[in-house]
C-alpha positions as CSV (number, residue, x, y, z in Angstrom):
1,M,21.7,53.8,96.5
2,K,23.6,56.5,98.2
3,T,27.5,56.0,97.7
4,N,29.4,56.0,100.7
5,H,31.7,59.0,99.4
6,A,34.2,59.1,102.5
7,R,34.6,55.4,101.9
8,A,34.9,56.5,97.9
9,R,37.5,59.0,98.8
10,L,39.9,57.1,100.9
11,K,39.9,54.1,98.3
12,R,41.0,56.9,95.6
13,G,44.0,58.0,97.5
14,E,42.4,61.0,99.0
15,P,42.0,62.7,102.3
16,S,38.7,62.6,104.3
17,I,38.3,64.5,107.5
18,G,35.3,64.4,110.3
19,T,34.4,64.7,113.9
20,W,33.2,63.2,116.4
21,L,29.7,63.5,118.1
22,T,29.5,63.2,121.5
23,L,26.5,64.5,122.8
24,P,23.3,62.6,123.0
25,D,21.2,65.5,120.9
26,P,19.9,64.4,116.9
27,V,19.6,68.3,117.3
28,S,23.6,69.3,117.8
29,A,24.0,65.9,114.9
30,R,21.8,67.8,112.5
31,L,24.0,71.6,112.8
32,M,27.0,69.4,112.8
33,A,26.1,67.9,109.5
34,R,25.8,71.0,107.4
35,V,29.2,72.5,108.6
36,G,31.0,70.9,105.7
37,F,32.9,67.3,107.3
38,D,33.1,64.7,105.1
39,W,31.6,62.3,107.7
40,L,30.5,62.5,111.7
41,T,31.1,59.8,114.0
42,V,28.4,59.0,117.2
43,E,30.3,58.1,119.8
44,L,28.1,55.5,121.7
45,E,31.6,54.4,123.5
46,H,32.2,56.8,126.6
47,T,29.1,58.9,126.2
48,P,25.4,58.7,127.4
49,V,24.2,58.2,123.7
50,N,21.9,55.2,123.0
51,F,20.9,53.3,119.9
52,E,17.9,54.5,119.7
53,T,19.6,58.5,120.0
54,A,22.3,57.2,117.4
55,A,19.6,55.7,115.2
56,Q,18.0,59.3,114.9
57,S,21.5,61.2,114.3
58,F,22.6,58.9,111.5
59,A,19.5,59.3,110.0
60,V,19.9,63.6,110.0
61,I,23.2,63.1,108.8
62,A,22.7,60.6,106.1
63,G,19.9,63.2,105.0
64,S,22.3,66.3,105.2
65,G,24.5,64.7,102.8
66,C,27.1,63.9,105.1
67,V,28.2,60.3,106.1
68,P,27.2,59.0,109.5
69,L,29.4,56.7,111.1
70,A,29.6,54.6,114.6
71,R,31.9,54.3,117.3
72,V,30.9,51.4,118.8
73,P,31.3,50.4,122.9
74,W,33.1,47.3,122.0
75,N,34.0,45.0,119.5
76,T,31.0,43.0,119.7
77,G,29.1,41.4,116.9
78,E,25.9,42.6,118.8
79,N,26.7,45.9,118.9
80,I,28.3,46.2,115.3
81,K,25.1,44.9,114.0
82,R,23.2,47.2,115.8
83,V,24.4,50.8,114.7
84,L,24.7,49.2,110.7
85,D,21.0,48.0,110.7
86,T,19.7,51.2,112.4
87,G,21.8,53.3,109.6
88,A,25.3,53.9,110.2
89,Y,27.4,53.8,107.0
90,G,30.4,52.5,108.8
91,I,31.8,51.5,112.3
92,V,34.7,52.3,114.3
93,V,36.0,49.6,116.6
94,P,37.8,50.3,119.9
95,M,41.0,48.6,121.1
96,V,41.6,46.2,118.3
97,N,45.0,44.6,119.3
98,S,45.0,40.8,117.4
99,R,44.5,39.5,114.1
100,A,41.9,37.7,115.4
101,E,39.6,41.1,117.1
102,A,39.9,42.5,113.3
103,E,38.7,39.5,112.0
104,A,36.0,39.8,114.3
105,A,34.7,42.9,113.5
106,V,35.1,42.2,109.7
107,R,32.7,39.2,110.1
108,A,30.2,41.5,112.3
109,A,30.7,44.2,109.5
110,R,30.3,42.6,106.3
111,Y,27.7,40.3,104.7
112,Q,28.5,36.6,102.9
113,P,31.2,35.8,101.5
114,L,33.5,38.4,103.0
115,G,31.7,38.1,106.1
116,E,28.7,36.8,108.7
117,R,26.8,40.0,109.1
118,S,22.9,38.9,109.4
119,I,19.8,39.9,107.3
120,G,17.4,42.3,108.7
121,G,15.9,45.5,108.9
122,Q,14.7,49.0,107.0
123,L,16.9,51.8,108.6
124,H,19.9,50.8,106.4
125,A,18.4,51.0,103.4
126,A,16.7,54.1,104.0
127,N,19.8,55.8,104.9
128,F,21.1,54.8,101.9
129,D,17.9,55.8,99.8
130,T,17.0,52.0,98.3
131,D,15.2,49.2,99.3
132,P,16.5,46.9,101.5
133,A,17.5,43.7,98.7
134,T,19.8,46.3,97.1
135,Y,21.1,47.6,100.3
136,Y,21.9,43.3,100.8
137,A,23.5,43.4,97.1
138,R,25.4,46.5,97.7
139,A,26.6,46.8,101.6
140,N,29.9,45.1,101.1
141,D,30.9,47.7,98.6
142,E,29.6,50.5,101.1
143,I,30.2,50.4,104.6
144,L,33.5,51.7,106.2
145,V,35.1,49.5,108.3
146,V,38.2,51.6,110.7
147,L,40.1,49.6,113.6
148,M,41.5,51.4,116.0
149,A,44.8,51.2,117.0
150,E,45.0,52.9,120.4
151,H,47.2,49.9,122.6
152,I,50.7,49.5,122.4
153,K,49.3,45.5,121.7
154,A,48.4,46.8,118.5
155,I,51.4,48.4,117.3
156,E,53.2,45.2,117.8
157,A,50.4,43.3,115.5
158,A,50.1,46.2,113.1
159,E,51.4,43.6,110.4
160,D,48.7,40.8,111.2
161,I,45.6,43.5,111.7
162,I,46.1,45.0,109.0
163,R,46.4,42.4,106.6
164,V,42.8,41.4,107.6
165,P,40.7,41.7,104.3
166,G,37.9,43.8,104.5
167,I,39.3,46.5,106.6
168,D,39.1,50.2,105.1
169,V,41.1,52.4,107.4
170,I,43.6,51.5,110.5
171,F,43.2,54.7,113.2
172,I,45.0,55.5,116.1
173,G,43.6,56.9,119.7
174,P,46.5,58.9,120.6
175,N,45.0,59.0,124.1
176,D,44.6,55.7,125.0
177,L,48.0,54.5,122.7
178,H,49.8,56.9,125.5
179,N,48.1,55.5,128.1
180,S,49.3,52.0,127.3
181,M,52.8,53.3,127.0
182,G,52.5,54.3,130.9
183,K,52.4,58.1,129.5
184,K,50.1,60.8,130.3
185,P,47.0,60.8,127.5
186,M,47.4,63.5,125.4
187,F,46.6,63.7,121.3
188,D,50.3,64.2,120.3
189,S,53.6,64.5,121.7
190,N,57.6,63.9,120.7
191,D,58.1,61.0,122.7
192,K,59.9,58.9,120.6
193,M,57.8,55.4,121.6
194,F,54.4,57.1,120.4
195,T,56.4,58.4,117.4
196,D,58.1,55.8,116.4
197,A,54.8,53.8,116.7
198,V,52.7,56.6,114.8
199,Q,55.1,56.2,112.0
200,H,54.8,52.3,112.0
201,I,51.1,52.1,112.2
202,L,51.4,55.3,109.0
203,K,54.1,52.9,106.9
204,T,52.5,49.6,107.4
205,A,48.8,50.8,106.5
206,R,50.2,52.1,103.2
207,K,52.2,49.5,102.4
208,H,49.0,46.9,102.2
209,G,46.7,49.7,101.1
210,V,44.8,50.6,103.8
211,A,44.0,53.9,104.6
212,P,45.8,55.4,107.7
213,G,44.2,57.5,110.4
214,I,44.8,59.6,113.4
215,H,42.6,61.6,116.2
216,V,44.2,65.0,116.3
217,L,42.9,68.2,118.5
218,D,42.9,70.7,115.9
219,A,42.9,72.1,112.0
220,E,46.6,73.0,112.5
221,A,47.5,68.9,113.7
222,A,45.5,67.7,110.9
223,R,47.3,70.0,108.6
224,R,50.2,68.8,109.9
225,R,49.2,64.7,109.7
226,L,47.8,65.1,106.4
227,A,51.7,66.1,105.5
228,E,52.9,63.0,106.6
229,G,49.9,60.8,104.7
230,F,47.5,60.0,107.1
231,Q,44.3,60.4,105.2
232,F,41.6,59.5,107.4
233,I,41.6,62.3,110.4
234,A,39.3,63.1,113.0
235,I,39.8,66.8,114.6
236,T,38.6,66.6,118.2
237,S,34.7,66.4,118.8
238,E,31.9,69.0,118.7
239,A,31.9,69.1,122.3
240,G,35.8,69.6,122.3
241,M,35.1,72.5,119.6
242,M,32.1,74.2,121.7
243,L,34.0,74.0,124.9
244,A,37.3,75.7,123.8
245,K,35.6,78.2,121.7
246,A,33.2,79.4,124.5
247,G,36.4,79.4,126.8
248,E,38.1,81.6,124.2
249,I,35.3,83.6,124.5
250,A,35.2,84.0,128.1
251,K,38.9,84.2,128.6
252,T,38.9,87.3,125.7
253,L,36.0,89.1,128.5
254,G,38.2,88.2,131.3
255,S,35.7,85.9,133.0
256,G,37.0,82.5,132.0
257,A,36.9,80.6,135.4
258,S,39.9,78.3,134.3
259,D,42.2,76.8,131.4
260,V,41.0,73.6,131.9
261,V,38.7,72.5,129.3
262,A,37.5,69.8,127.7
263,K,39.0,68.7,124.3
264,Y,38.3,65.5,123.6
């Protein structure tokens, strides 16, 4: 059975870097899987990606030696079970604001005795190059569970959330976190309320042996966050990279329409 090398790196205290896939296209996933990122997260929360397209993307990502993850649409057992049963190596769960919500995510992602995930399917084992019986026996050691701290409520409840057994990563979503503070959504800022929240998550995660993560805009921001001690870094998205580079080329040639580019 394949090893989830992204999870293994985090457990060794090493960084693991990837990006978001927001386009509903397995061809894009196949190409991005060859770039060299540790993992790619198929985004089902804010995009038109459906479960069938996601499953196809998980297969081509895993087949390329990259780790396929999925950000589920919401923290429900159905969403989590479906992406894991169709081949994701892990989940990113949005808007986890309490211990109870963290426990619910872990229950859905882990088999007994750690959770309550039900048995079934073939694609999960296929993506790990193994048989279902082996997958069921070893999945709890390979599935990556990433919970998002993207609301001020999550910052306030960080100690209770991060102490839940079965969590691998606590991941800051800066756009929503800024928004929950009544501020303009953005990847980063010097606002003290935001910077204090980021440091609180970083400190609390490291205290409890959970990998701290954060979403950033570019490689420069990723290097800075790595130097601060963050391990799980998502750099923008494939669409954000495409638009940023295309906009740069157009602007260089004097044909750029505007400076407004979707960077998420």
